[in-house]
C-alpha positions, -999 to 999 in steps of 0.1 A, spaced: 0 0 0 29 24 7 43 17 -28 9 24 -44 5 57 -25 40 68 -35 33 59 -71 0 77 -71 18 108 -58 41 106 -87 72 91 -71 92 60 -80 91 33 -53 102 -4 -51 93 -30 -26 116 -57 -14 96 -86 -1 124 -112 -5 137 -136 21 168 -115 31 171 -102 66 160 -66 72 196 -55 77 206 -70 43 176 -54 26 186 -20 40 223 -25 30 213 -35 -5 192 -3 -8 221 18 5 244 2 -22 219 11 -48 221 48 -36 184 53 -31 177 88 -17 152 74 8 147 40 23 113 34 39 111 6 63 77 -7 71 73 -31 100 43 -41 121 45 -9 142 46 13 111 19 -6 94 -4 -1 123 3 36 124 2 40 86 37 55 88 72 48 74 106 46 91 127 68 68 165 66 63 179 94 42 210 90 20 220 126 28 222 119 66 257 106 65 267 84 94 232 76 106 230 38 104 206 36 133 168 34 130 155 65 112 126 87 122 91 74 119 69 97 99 32 94 90 30 84 53 9 114 43 35 138 59 63 119 42 47 123 8 41 160 15 78 164 24 88 146 -8 66 170 -28 83 200 -10 118 187 -19 107 180 -54 92 214 -60 121 232 -45 146 215 -68 170 215 -39 202 194 -42 198 183 -6 172 156 1 170 160 38 136 158 53 122 187 74 114 175 108 
């Protein structure tokens, strides 16, 4: 459902439902240089939110911030419309 909402908002999103561990999935996404990695577990699914890891936050390998999905999409729209070179989320 997260992928569908992101696509409907005009953004590219992939889902990794493979058998790798969560850490391996996150590491693979980092190696592919995705701007944002959205992790959705049981907690996020219940809250309709995403745990966001941002490529521009160098050195933060810990759990990212949990953001309601609608707020995250609004922040992505803001970054996209500003045409900024930085992709850090506003908190």
